[in-house]
C-alpha positions as CSV (number, residue, x, y, z in Angstrom):
1,M,0.0,0.0,0.0
2,P,1.2,3.5,-0.7
3,I,2.6,5.6,2.1
4,H,1.0,9.1,2.0
5,Q,3.7,11.7,2.3
6,P,3.1,15.0,4.1
7,C,0.8,17.1,1.9
8,T,2.2,19.5,-0.7
9,Y,-0.6,21.2,-2.6
10,V,-1.3,20.1,-6.1
11,N,-0.8,22.7,-8.8
12,R,-4.2,24.0,-9.9
13,S,-3.3,23.6,-13.6
14,I,-3.1,19.8,-13.0
15,L,-6.7,19.8,-11.8
16,L,-7.9,22.1,-14.5
17,E,-6.6,19.7,-17.2
18,N,-9.4,17.3,-16.0
19,H,-13.0,18.0,-17.1
20,L,-14.2,17.0,-13.6
21,F,-12.8,20.1,-12.1
22,R,-13.2,22.8,-14.8
23,A,-16.8,23.8,-13.7
24,L,-15.7,24.6,-10.1
25,D,-15.6,28.1,-8.9
26,E,-12.3,29.4,-7.4
27,A,-13.4,28.7,-3.8
28,Q,-14.3,25.1,-4.6
29,L,-11.1,24.7,-6.5
30,Q,-9.0,26.1,-3.6
31,Q,-10.8,23.7,-1.2
32,I,-9.8,20.7,-3.3
33,I,-6.2,22.0,-3.8
34,Q,-5.8,22.4,0.0
35,S,-7.0,18.9,0.8
36,T,-5.1,17.1,-1.9
37,C,-1.9,15.1,-1.3
38,P,0.1,13.7,-4.2
39,V,0.9,10.0,-4.0
40,R,3.7,8.3,-6.0
41,L,3.7,4.6,-6.6
42,A,6.4,2.3,-7.8
43,A,5.7,-0.1,-10.7
44,G,3.6,-3.0,-9.4
45,E,2.7,-1.4,-6.1
46,I,-0.9,-2.0,-4.9
47,L,-2.9,1.2,-4.4
48,F,-6.0,-0.5,-2.9
49,T,-7.7,-3.9,-2.8
50,N,-11.1,-5.1,-3.7
51,G,-13.5,-4.6,-0.7
52,Q,-11.4,-2.0,1.0
53,P,-13.5,0.9,2.2
54,A,-13.0,4.0,0.0
55,E,-11.0,6.6,1.9
56,H,-9.5,8.6,-0.9
57,F,-10.2,9.9,-4.4
58,Y,-7.4,9.2,-6.8
59,L,-6.7,11.3,-9.9
60,I,-4.1,9.6,-12.2
61,V,-1.8,12.4,-13.4
62,D,0.9,10.4,-15.1
63,G,1.2,6.7,-15.9
64,H,-1.6,4.1,-15.6
65,V,-3.2,1.8,-13.1
66,K,-4.2,-1.8,-13.8
67,L,-7.5,-2.8,-12.2
68,F,-8.4,-6.5,-11.7
69,R,-10.4,-8.9,-9.5
């Protein structure tokens, strides 16, 4: 499982590249930026497992994730 590092705010341009965030007003965007923590994973590292309660929202910025059951 990934170890979450101390938060460093995500650059707003990264969020605005995704259509999910473009309709947000500045206050909403800032709220997300301030509660966002980047996570880096090594190749083959498991992000979460089936049945695990959802505790985070993940936005893939670079690379890809393989999903399987």
